[in-house]
PQR file with spaces between the fields and no chain letter, atoms N, CA, C, O and H, PARSE charges and radii, in Angstrom:
ATOM       1  N    MET     1     -10.071    5.872    5.341 -0.4000 1.5000
ATOM       2  CA   MET     1      -8.919    5.102    4.894 -0.0000 2.0000
ATOM       3  C    MET     1      -9.360    3.670    4.625  0.5500 1.7000
ATOM       4  O    MET     1     -10.064    3.073    5.440 -0.5500 1.4000
ATOM       5  N    MET     2      -8.956    3.122    3.501 -0.4000 1.5000
ATOM       6  CA   MET     2      -9.293    1.754    3.160 -0.0000 2.0000
ATOM       7  C    MET     2      -8.064    0.870    3.391  0.5500 1.7000
ATOM       8  O    MET     2      -6.973    1.159    2.901 -0.5500 1.4000
ATOM       9  H    MET     2      -8.384    3.607    2.839  0.4000 1.0000
ATOM      10  N    LEU     3      -8.260   -0.189    4.131 -0.4000 1.5000
ATOM      11  CA   LEU     3      -7.195   -1.145    4.405 -0.0000 2.0000
ATOM      12  C    LEU     3      -7.190   -2.197    3.309  0.5500 1.7000
ATOM      13  O    LEU     3      -8.188   -2.887    3.098 -0.5500 1.4000
ATOM      14  H    LEU     3      -9.147   -0.424    4.529  0.4000 1.0000
ATOM      15  N    ILE     4      -6.061   -2.320    2.609 -0.4000 1.5000
ATOM      16  CA   ILE     4      -5.985   -3.323    1.545 -0.0000 2.0000
ATOM      17  C    ILE     4      -5.038   -4.461    1.896  0.5500 1.7000
ATOM      18  O    ILE     4      -4.944   -5.440    1.155 -0.5500 1.4000
ATOM      19  H    ILE     4      -5.250   -1.760    2.781  0.4000 1.0000
ATOM      20  N    GLY     5      -4.348   -4.345    3.003 -0.4000 1.5000
ATOM      21  CA   GLY     5      -3.435   -5.408    3.402 -0.0000 2.0000
ATOM      22  C    GLY     5      -2.862   -5.145    4.774  0.5500 1.7000
ATOM      23  O    GLY     5      -2.949   -4.037    5.305 -0.5500 1.4000
ATOM      24  H    GLY     5      -4.425   -3.550    3.605  0.4000 1.0000
ATOM      25  N    TRP     6      -2.275   -6.183    5.337 -0.4000 1.5000
ATOM      26  CA   TRP     6      -1.692   -6.071    6.669 -0.0000 2.0000
ATOM      27  C    TRP     6      -0.383   -6.829    6.662  0.5500 1.7000
ATOM      28  O    TRP     6      -0.350   -8.003    6.292 -0.5500 1.4000
ATOM      29  H    TRP     6      -2.205   -7.082    4.906  0.4000 1.0000
ATOM      30  N    PHE     7       0.701   -6.175    7.067 -0.4000 1.5000
ATOM      31  CA   PHE     7       2.007   -6.810    7.139 -0.0000 2.0000
ATOM      32  C    PHE     7       2.376   -7.051    8.595  0.5500 1.7000
ATOM      33  O    PHE     7       2.116   -6.206    9.452 -0.5500 1.4000
ATOM      34  H    PHE     7       0.673   -5.222    7.367  0.4000 1.0000
ATOM      35  N    THR     8       2.975   -8.187    8.876 -0.4000 1.5000
ATOM      36  CA   THR     8       3.422   -8.468   10.231 -0.0000 2.0000
ATOM      37  C    THR     8       4.627   -7.594   10.557  0.5500 1.7000
ATOM      38  O    THR     8       5.242   -7.006    9.667 -0.5500 1.4000
ATOM      39  H    THR     8       3.186   -8.873    8.181  0.4000 1.0000
ATOM      40  N    GLU     9       4.952   -7.516   11.830 -0.4000 1.5000
ATOM      41  CA   GLU     9       6.106   -6.734   12.270 -0.0000 2.0000
ATOM      42  C    GLU     9       7.387   -7.254   11.630  0.5500 1.7000
ATOM      43  O    GLU     9       8.258   -6.469   11.255 -0.5500 1.4000
ATOM      44  H    GLU     9       4.452   -7.993   12.553  0.4000 1.0000
ATOM      45  N    ALA    10       7.506   -8.573   11.504 -0.4000 1.5000
ATOM      46  CA   ALA    10       8.686   -9.166   10.869 -0.0000 2.0000
ATOM      47  C    ALA    10       8.767   -8.771    9.395  0.5500 1.7000
ATOM      48  O    ALA    10       9.848   -8.468    8.891 -0.5500 1.4000
ATOM      49  H    ALA    10       6.798   -9.210   11.808  0.4000 1.0000
ATOM      50  N    ALA    11       7.633   -8.775    8.710 -0.4000 1.5000
ATOM      51  CA   ALA    11       7.621   -8.385    7.297 -0.0000 2.0000
ATOM      52  C    ALA    11       7.989   -6.918    7.140  0.5500 1.7000
ATOM      53  O    ALA    11       8.716   -6.562    6.212 -0.5500 1.4000
ATOM      54  H    ALA    11       6.755   -9.022    9.119  0.4000 1.0000
ATOM      55  N    MET    12       7.502   -6.066    8.028 -0.4000 1.5000
ATOM      56  CA   MET    12       7.817   -4.640    7.946 -0.0000 2.0000
ATOM      57  C    MET    12       9.301   -4.380    8.157  0.5500 1.7000
ATOM      58  O    MET    12       9.834   -3.390    7.656 -0.5500 1.4000
ATOM      59  H    MET    12       6.911   -6.356    8.781  0.4000 1.0000
ATOM      60  N    ALA    13       9.969   -5.256    8.892 -0.4000 1.5000
ATOM      61  CA   ALA    13      11.410   -5.117    9.092 -0.0000 2.0000
ATOM      62  C    ALA    13      12.182   -5.470    7.817  0.5500 1.7000
ATOM      63  O    ALA    13      13.283   -4.965    7.597 -0.5500 1.4000
ATOM      64  H    ALA    13       9.536   -6.060    9.299  0.4000 1.0000
ATOM      65  N    GLU    14      11.607   -6.331    6.984 -0.4000 1.5000
ATOM      66  CA   GLU    14      12.270   -6.782    5.761 -0.0000 2.0000
ATOM      67  C    GLU    14      11.887   -5.962    4.522  0.5500 1.7000
ATOM      68  O    GLU    14      12.740   -5.636    3.697 -0.5500 1.4000
ATOM      69  H    GLU    14      10.712   -6.741    7.163  0.4000 1.0000
ATOM      70  N    VAL    15      10.613   -5.638    4.405 -0.4000 1.5000
ATOM      71  CA   VAL    15      10.094   -4.983    3.204 -0.0000 2.0000
ATOM      72  C    VAL    15      10.271   -3.472    3.317  0.5500 1.7000
ATOM      73  O    VAL    15       9.861   -2.868    4.308 -0.5500 1.4000
ATOM      74  H    VAL    15       9.920   -5.903    5.076  0.4000 1.0000
ATOM      75  N    ARG    16      10.870   -2.877    2.323 -0.4000 1.5000
ATOM      76  CA   ARG    16      11.064   -1.420    2.313 -0.0000 2.0000
ATOM      77  C    ARG    16      10.051   -0.721    1.419  0.5500 1.7000
ATOM      78  O    ARG    16       9.557    0.351    1.768 -0.5500 1.4000
ATOM      79  H    ARG    16      11.203   -3.368    1.518  0.4000 1.0000
ATOM      80  N    ASP    17       9.736   -1.312    0.272 -0.4000 1.5000
ATOM      81  CA   ASP    17       8.841   -0.674   -0.696 -0.0000 2.0000
ATOM      82  C    ASP    17       7.824   -1.671   -1.224  0.5500 1.7000
ATOM      83  O    ASP    17       8.143   -2.833   -1.478 -0.5500 1.4000
ATOM      84  H    ASP    17      10.138   -2.183   -0.011  0.4000 1.0000
ATOM      85  N    VAL    18       6.604   -1.203   -1.384 -0.4000 1.5000
ATOM      86  CA   VAL    18       5.561   -1.954   -2.082 -0.0000 2.0000
ATOM      87  C    VAL    18       4.900   -0.958   -3.026  0.5500 1.7000
ATOM      88  O    VAL    18       4.354    0.056   -2.592 -0.5500 1.4000
ATOM      89  H    VAL    18       6.344   -0.260   -1.178  0.4000 1.0000
ATOM      90  N    HIS    19       4.955   -1.255   -4.308 -0.4000 1.5000
ATOM      91  CA   HIS    19       4.378   -0.378   -5.310 -0.0000 2.0000
ATOM      92  C    HIS    19       3.248   -1.097   -6.029  0.5500 1.7000
ATOM      93  O    HIS    19       3.327   -2.292   -6.313 -0.5500 1.4000
ATOM      94  H    HIS    19       5.398   -2.079   -4.661  0.4000 1.0000
ATOM      95  N    VAL    20       2.197   -0.343   -6.316 -0.4000 1.5000
ATOM      96  CA   VAL    20       1.077   -0.843   -7.103 -0.0000 2.0000
ATOM      97  C    VAL    20       1.059   -0.047   -8.400  0.5500 1.7000
ATOM      98  O    VAL    20       1.077    1.184   -8.381 -0.5500 1.4000
ATOM      99  H    VAL    20       2.133    0.628   -6.085  0.4000 1.0000
ATOM     100  N    ARG    21       1.024   -0.747   -9.514 -0.4000 1.5000
ATOM     101  CA   ARG    21       0.943   -0.088  -10.818 -0.0000 2.0000
ATOM     102  C    ARG    21      -0.502   -0.156  -11.286  0.5500 1.7000
ATOM     103  O    ARG    21      -1.077   -1.239  -11.401 -0.5500 1.4000
ATOM     104  H    ARG    21       1.009   -1.747   -9.529  0.4000 1.0000
ATOM     105  N    LEU    22      -1.082    0.999  -11.552 -0.4000 1.5000
ATOM     106  CA   LEU    22      -2.454    1.109  -11.993 -0.0000 2.0000
ATOM     107  C    LEU    22      -2.458    1.643  -13.414  0.5500 1.7000
ATOM     108  O    LEU    22      -1.916    2.717  -13.681 -0.5500 1.4000
ATOM     109  H    LEU    22      -0.615    1.878  -11.458  0.4000 1.0000
ATOM     110  N    ARG    23      -3.063    0.902  -14.323 -0.4000 1.5000
ATOM     111  CA   ARG    23      -3.133    1.312  -15.723 -0.0000 2.0000
ATOM     112  C    ARG    23      -4.600    1.283  -16.154  0.5500 1.7000
ATOM     113  O    ARG    23      -5.278    0.266  -16.008 -0.5500 1.4000
ATOM     114  H    ARG    23      -3.503    0.030  -14.106  0.4000 1.0000
ATOM     115  N    VAL    24      -5.079    2.403  -16.684 -0.4000 1.5000
ATOM     116  CA   VAL    24      -6.462    2.497  -17.146 -0.0000 2.0000
ATOM     117  C    VAL    24      -6.495    3.062  -18.551  0.5500 1.7000
ATOM     118  O    VAL    24      -5.588    3.782  -18.968 -0.5500 1.4000
ATOM     119  H    VAL    24      -4.528    3.229  -16.803  0.4000 1.0000
ATOM     120  N    THR    25      -7.542    2.731  -19.269 -0.4000 1.5000
ATOM     121  CA   THR    25      -7.786    3.294  -20.590 -0.0000 2.0000
ATOM     122  C    THR    25      -9.108    4.048  -20.523  0.5500 1.7000
ATOM     123  O    THR    25     -10.136    3.486  -20.145 -0.5500 1.4000
ATOM     124  H    THR    25      -8.279    2.147  -18.930  0.4000 1.0000
ATOM     125  N    ASP    26      -9.072    5.335  -20.894 -0.4000 1.5000
ATOM     126  CA   ASP    26     -10.286    6.140  -20.812 -0.0000 2.0000
ATOM     127  C    ASP    26     -11.160    5.956  -22.051  0.5500 1.7000
ATOM     128  O    ASP    26     -10.845    5.164  -22.939 -0.5500 1.4000
ATOM     129  H    ASP    26      -8.236    5.792  -21.200  0.4000 1.0000
ATOM     130  N    ARG    27     -12.250    6.693  -22.091 -0.4000 1.5000
ATOM     131  CA   ARG    27     -13.248    6.546  -23.156 -0.0000 2.0000
ATOM     132  C    ARG    27     -12.707    6.791  -24.549  0.5500 1.7000
ATOM     133  O    ARG    27     -13.164    6.184  -25.518 -0.5500 1.4000
ATOM     134  H    ARG    27     -12.506    7.337  -21.370  0.4000 1.0000
ATOM     135  N    VAL    28     -11.720    7.694  -24.648 -0.4000 1.5000
ATOM     136  CA   VAL    28     -11.205    8.030  -25.977 -0.0000 2.0000
ATOM     137  C    VAL    28     -10.019    7.165  -26.374  0.5500 1.7000
ATOM     138  O    VAL    28      -9.424    7.366  -27.432 -0.5500 1.4000
ATOM     139  H    VAL    28     -11.348    8.186  -23.861  0.4000 1.0000
ATOM     140  N    GLY    29      -9.674    6.195  -25.517 -0.4000 1.5000
ATOM     141  CA   GLY    29      -8.610    5.260  -25.851 -0.0000 2.0000
ATOM     142  C    GLY    29      -7.232    5.618  -25.325  0.5500 1.7000
ATOM     143  O    GLY    29      -6.267    4.894  -25.571 -0.5500 1.4000
ATOM     144  H    GLY    29     -10.158    6.032  -24.657  0.4000 1.0000
ATOM     145  N    ASP    30      -7.130    6.736  -24.597 -0.4000 1.5000
ATOM     146  CA   ASP    30      -5.843    7.104  -24.003 -0.0000 2.0000
ATOM     147  C    ASP    30      -5.550    6.210  -22.814  0.5500 1.7000
ATOM     148  O    ASP    30      -6.444    5.905  -22.024 -0.5500 1.4000
ATOM     149  H    ASP    30      -7.914    7.323  -24.398  0.4000 1.0000
ATOM     150  N    THR    31      -4.299    5.790  -22.684 -0.4000 1.5000
ATOM     151  CA   THR    31      -3.879    4.961  -21.558 -0.0000 2.0000
ATOM     152  C    THR    31      -3.154    5.827  -20.545  0.5500 1.7000
ATOM     153  O    THR    31      -2.284    6.623  -20.899 -0.5500 1.4000
ATOM     154  H    THR    31      -3.573    6.038  -23.326  0.4000 1.0000
ATOM     155  N    HIS    32      -3.522    5.663  -19.281 -0.4000 1.5000
ATOM     156  CA   HIS    32      -2.908    6.413  -18.188 -0.0000 2.0000
ATOM     157  C    HIS    32      -2.363    5.406  -17.183  0.5500 1.7000
ATOM     158  O    HIS    32      -2.995    4.389  -16.898 -0.5500 1.4000
ATOM     159  H    HIS    32      -4.229    5.016  -18.994  0.4000 1.0000
ATOM     160  N    GLU    33      -1.196    5.698  -16.659 -0.4000 1.5000
ATOM     161  CA   GLU    33      -0.559    4.777  -15.710 -0.0000 2.0000
ATOM     162  C    GLU    33      -0.019    5.556  -14.522  0.5500 1.7000
ATOM     163  O    GLU    33       0.565    6.628  -14.682 -0.5500 1.4000
ATOM     164  H    GLU    33      -0.682    6.524  -16.891  0.4000 1.0000
ATOM     165  N    ARG    34      -0.221    5.008  -13.326 -0.4000 1.5000
ATOM     166  CA   ARG    34       0.316    5.577  -12.100 -0.0000 2.0000
ATOM     167  C    ARG    34       0.959    4.455  -11.304  0.5500 1.7000
ATOM     168  O    ARG    34       0.477    3.322  -11.287 -0.5500 1.4000
ATOM     169  H    ARG    34      -0.695    4.137  -13.196  0.4000 1.0000
ATOM     170  N    VAL    35       2.055    4.795  -10.648 -0.4000 1.5000
ATOM     171  CA   VAL    35       2.698    3.867   -9.725 -0.0000 2.0000
ATOM     172  C    VAL    35       2.537    4.464   -8.338  0.5500 1.7000
ATOM     173  O    VAL    35       2.970    5.588   -8.081 -0.5500 1.4000
ATOM     174  H    VAL    35       2.446    5.715  -10.662  0.4000 1.0000
ATOM     175  N    ILE    36       1.912    3.708   -7.447 -0.4000 1.5000
ATOM     176  CA   ILE    36       1.592    4.198   -6.109 -0.0000 2.0000
ATOM     177  C    ILE    36       2.452    3.467   -5.090  0.5500 1.7000
ATOM     178  O    ILE    36       2.487    2.237   -5.064 -0.5500 1.4000
ATOM     179  H    ILE    36       1.560    2.795   -7.655  0.4000 1.0000
ATOM     180  N    ASP    37       3.144    4.227   -4.254 -0.4000 1.5000
ATOM     181  CA   ASP    37       3.933    3.667   -3.158 -0.0000 2.0000
ATOM     182  C    ASP    37       2.995    3.479   -1.972  0.5500 1.7000
ATOM     183  O    ASP    37       2.690    4.435   -1.259 -0.5500 1.4000
ATOM     184  H    ASP    37       3.116    5.226   -4.275  0.4000 1.0000
ATOM     185  N    VAL    38       2.538    2.246   -1.762 -0.4000 1.5000
ATOM     186  CA   VAL    38       1.527    2.006   -0.731 -0.0000 2.0000
ATOM     187  C    VAL    38       2.091    2.021    0.686  0.5500 1.7000
ATOM     188  O    VAL    38       1.323    2.025    1.647 -0.5500 1.4000
ATOM     189  H    VAL    38       2.786    1.469   -2.341  0.4000 1.0000
ATOM     190  N    LEU    39       3.405    2.030    0.835 -0.4000 1.5000
ATOM     191  CA   LEU    39       3.997    2.110    2.170 -0.0000 2.0000
ATOM     192  C    LEU    39       4.481    3.518    2.515  0.5500 1.7000
ATOM     193  O    LEU    39       5.134    3.717    3.539 -0.5500 1.4000
ATOM     194  H    LEU    39       4.029    2.028    0.054  0.4000 1.0000
ATOM     195  N    LYS    40       4.164    4.484    1.669 -0.4000 1.5000
ATOM     196  CA   LYS    40       4.564    5.865    1.925 -0.0000 2.0000
ATOM     197  C    LYS    40       3.889    6.354    3.205  0.5500 1.7000
ATOM     198  O    LYS    40       2.668    6.273    3.338 -0.5500 1.4000
ATOM     199  H    LYS    40       3.634    4.322    0.837  0.4000 1.0000
ATOM     200  N    GLY    41       4.672    6.851    4.126 -0.4000 1.5000
ATOM     201  CA   GLY    41       4.135    7.348    5.387 -0.0000 2.0000
ATOM     202  C    GLY    41       3.711    6.266    6.360  0.5500 1.7000
ATOM     203  O    GLY    41       2.926    6.524    7.272 -0.5500 1.4000
ATOM     204  H    GLY    41       5.664    6.917    4.018  0.4000 1.0000
ATOM     205  N    THR    42       4.216    5.071    6.178 -0.4000 1.5000
ATOM     206  CA   THR    42       3.831    3.937    7.022 -0.0000 2.0000
ATOM     207  C    THR    42       4.392    4.059    8.425  0.5500 1.7000
ATOM     208  O    THR    42       5.543    4.449    8.616 -0.5500 1.4000
ATOM     209  H    THR    42       4.853    4.861    5.437  0.4000 1.0000
ATOM     210  N    ASP    43       3.563    3.720    9.407 -0.4000 1.5000
ATOM     211  CA   ASP    43       3.996    3.647   10.798 -0.0000 2.0000
ATOM     212  C    ASP    43       4.601    2.259   11.006  0.5500 1.7000
ATOM     213  O    ASP    43       3.873    1.276   11.149 -0.5500 1.4000
ATOM     214  H    ASP    43       2.627    3.404    9.251  0.4000 1.0000
ATOM     215  N    ARG    44       5.909    2.184   11.023 -0.4000 1.5000
ATOM     216  CA   ARG    44       6.581    0.890   11.133 -0.0000 2.0000
ATOM     217  C    ARG    44       6.673    0.380   12.569  0.5500 1.7000
ATOM     218  O    ARG    44       7.050   -0.770   12.794 -0.5500 1.4000
ATOM     219  H    ARG    44       6.499    2.983   10.907  0.4000 1.0000
ATOM     220  N    LEU    45       6.339    1.211   13.525 -0.4000 1.5000
ATOM     221  CA   LEU    45       6.314    0.801   14.933 -0.0000 2.0000
ATOM     222  C    LEU    45       4.912    1.044   15.485  0.5500 1.7000
ATOM     223  O    LEU    45       4.658    2.088   16.086 -0.5500 1.4000
ATOM     224  H    LEU    45       6.034    2.145   13.343  0.4000 1.0000
ATOM     225  N    PRO    46       4.004    0.099   15.288 -0.5600 1.5000
ATOM     226  CA   PRO    46       2.617    0.307   15.733  0.2800 2.0000
ATOM     227  C    PRO    46       2.528    0.487   17.244  0.5500 1.7000
ATOM     228  O    PRO    46       3.318   -0.074   18.003 -0.5500 1.4000
ATOM     229  N    ARG    47       1.552    1.279   17.658 -0.4000 1.5000
ATOM     230  CA   ARG    47       1.369    1.561   19.082 -0.0000 2.0000
ATOM     231  C    ARG    47       0.824    0.364   19.844  0.5500 1.7000
ATOM     232  O    ARG    47       1.082    0.202   21.037 -0.5500 1.4000
ATOM     233  H    ARG    47       0.910    1.735   17.041  0.4000 1.0000
ATOM     234  N    ARG    48       0.065   -0.474   19.139 -0.4000 1.5000
ATOM     235  CA   ARG    48      -0.485   -1.689   19.752 -0.0000 2.0000
ATOM     236  C    ARG    48       0.021   -2.884   18.976  0.5500 1.7000
ATOM     237  O    ARG    48       0.237   -2.802   17.767 -0.5500 1.4000
ATOM     238  H    ARG    48      -0.145   -0.343   18.170  0.4000 1.0000
ATOM     239  N    ALA    49       0.205   -3.967   19.649 -0.4000 1.5000
ATOM     240  CA   ALA    49       0.748   -5.168   18.989 -0.0000 2.0000
ATOM     241  C    ALA    49      -0.205   -5.715   17.939  0.5500 1.7000
ATOM     242  O    ALA    49       0.247   -6.175   16.889 -0.5500 1.4000
ATOM     243  H    ALA    49       0.029   -4.034   20.631  0.4000 1.0000
ATOM     244  N    ASP    50      -1.488   -5.681   18.184 -0.4000 1.5000
ATOM     245  CA   ASP    50      -2.455   -6.250   17.252 -0.0000 2.0000
ATOM     246  C    ASP    50      -3.678   -5.344   17.151  0.5500 1.7000
ATOM     247  O    ASP    50      -4.720   -5.675   17.717 -0.5500 1.4000
ATOM     248  H    ASP    50      -1.855   -5.307   19.037  0.4000 1.0000
ATOM     249  N    PRO    51      -3.588   -4.204   16.446 -0.5600 1.5000
ATOM     250  CA   PRO    51      -4.749   -3.324   16.332  0.2800 2.0000
ATOM     251  C    PRO    51      -5.868   -3.981   15.552  0.5500 1.7000
ATOM     252  O    PRO    51      -5.614   -4.803   14.671 -0.5500 1.4000
ATOM     253  N    PRO    52      -7.106   -3.627   15.866 -0.5600 1.5000
ATOM     254  CA   PRO    52      -8.238   -4.221   15.138  0.2800 2.0000
ATOM     255  C    PRO    52      -8.215   -3.792   13.673  0.5500 1.7000
ATOM     256  O    PRO    52      -7.817   -2.672   13.354 -0.5500 1.4000
ATOM     257  N    LEU    53      -8.643   -4.689   12.783 -0.4000 1.5000
ATOM     258  CA   LEU    53      -8.643   -4.390   11.358 -0.0000 2.0000
ATOM     259  C    LEU    53      -9.778   -3.459   10.973  0.5500 1.7000
ATOM     260  O    LEU    53      -9.643   -2.698   10.015 -0.5500 1.4000
ATOM     261  H    LEU    53      -8.966   -5.600   13.042  0.4000 1.0000
ATOM     262  N    PHE    54     -10.894   -3.494   11.691 -0.4000 1.5000
ATOM     263  CA   PHE    54     -12.053   -2.647   11.342 -0.0000 2.0000
ATOM     264  C    PHE    54     -12.587   -1.968   12.573  0.5500 1.7000
ATOM     265  O    PHE    54     -13.557   -1.215   12.491 -0.5500 1.4000
ATOM     266  H    PHE    54     -11.004   -4.112   12.470  0.4000 1.0000
């Protein structure tokens, strides 16, 4: 799992959705786009107050 960000407990109480839009163009010129819900399956109540980042 790659960690790309860390939200505080207060932020997790306020923020419901965070989406990343990824748009790429392949070799033949076709454009592909995906919207990823990065908070899908998020544990909003961490077991430890300050878990290590790595």
